[in-house]
C-alpha angles and dihedrals in degrees: 000000000000126000124239118288114252115262115272111241097222118184104243105221126339099292099077090046092048090051090051090050093050089051091048093051091050088052091054104036118192094006122119090195118064118193125224094245089060091046093051093047089051093046091050092051092046094049091048093050094046097039096244115155129210135061119322090221092060090047089052092047092055097037097054091053091050089050093046089053088051092052093246097121143002124241119223119264119278095173096116136034090248092050090049091049096046098038104043143047106226095191086086128069112249094027114261117235114229089219142357132211123227116233108240115233111246114256112259110241127193115250117276110272116236132195088252094068108118100235120192108263091251089058097042089116088072093070090069094059116106090198123023118201118213095009092177090062094053093044088054092050091045090052091050094049091051091047103038108002095114095057126111105216118117116204137166121284094252093048090053092043092057090048092053102035107013083240117100094204101043094090092054087057092045091062087076092057121107100254094047090049092051093045095242087131124018141191086245090063088050087052095236138113136211111251113216120217105282126252120219109239142167116214134212110192092185095053122147092226136047089226136111125214116214116201121199099211134044100234094053088042090058093050092046090051093052093046094045092049086062102036096036095209103135126054087218139003108211130200107227091191095214115276093001097079100081090055094046098044093107086071086071088079092060095042091053090057088063098045111009120236133155101188132062122204118192129207124180145135123318100239142087096276092045094054093043088057089046092051093049090044090057092051090049095049094046090050090064092093098274095296094132141035116220134210138151115257090252097181091055091046092050090048090050092049091051097045105035130085113225112243138170123358126325093211132217116313119228118222089246091056091046093053091047091058092046094047092054097039096248100127089132088071095061127110096261094056090053097044091247095307132119139224118212116216090241087075087075098073127200098271091052093048088051091051092051094049095043087053090051092050095057 
């Protein structure tokens, strides 16, 4: 004769089952699939805390069906004999699923845009679109234009982006969208500007020349800064940071606002890589709308050639670097003239740099 079966801890109504499901989701964060071991552990804890008696497995078996009926989760398939065998434990009544899958909340989408939407006049072209990609972006811009479009302040692109979207990088991404690419809407209309990667610089606002000296390497940059602070020749001494300078050349426009200059002189290593950087630097500077003239700091290069001992390997010259040397009459600095060896700019030490610049000043 068998004894009475233990009482079945049935969830009464949806609330106990929902509390159980919330706890199970917290126990398996970020996972759509929740395994049976996790479900039973959560049920045991919940039953202990609430004083329910019975077996946690029975609680789970009843709760997951209540939750499935409520659309909170999906039970595994039982459509075939194999699926029933693989996905359920049939020692329990009702059968206990070995896992459940959370129902993902549908993505919230902005309401469909209609032609009747009262776009700001600067976005009126959007009304003609049959299908509008990224409508939430255009709605945010529309709201900003209606709220602040008549202002006069000009700020950086990421400052404006945060103001419009509460996301400082969203406007960077939006520049790739159709209407920014075609110029239908511009950063200028949003009263903001792209900010290039900054260049390190030391200014001299009482300089004799409206010229900036760009130095490829940090040690020579430090020496040039100290000497220029005393001689006051260049409006700015700028750290080129090796190969970074051609990409950061647009920052020259901002630097020249702080200490005006209209010419850029460049000084780097005497080797293939150094002249390739210099050649690309010239292209980048001249592409800035004619704001600056560009030339190599020929006096410093000649002094480096005279003072330095060739070492190491010069490297393979690019056609761009070779044209750069020929254009500026610096063929004596090519690989052939140095027997395939190089001279780093650090070979021109601080006293020698001082002597060159003092001679120029006379």
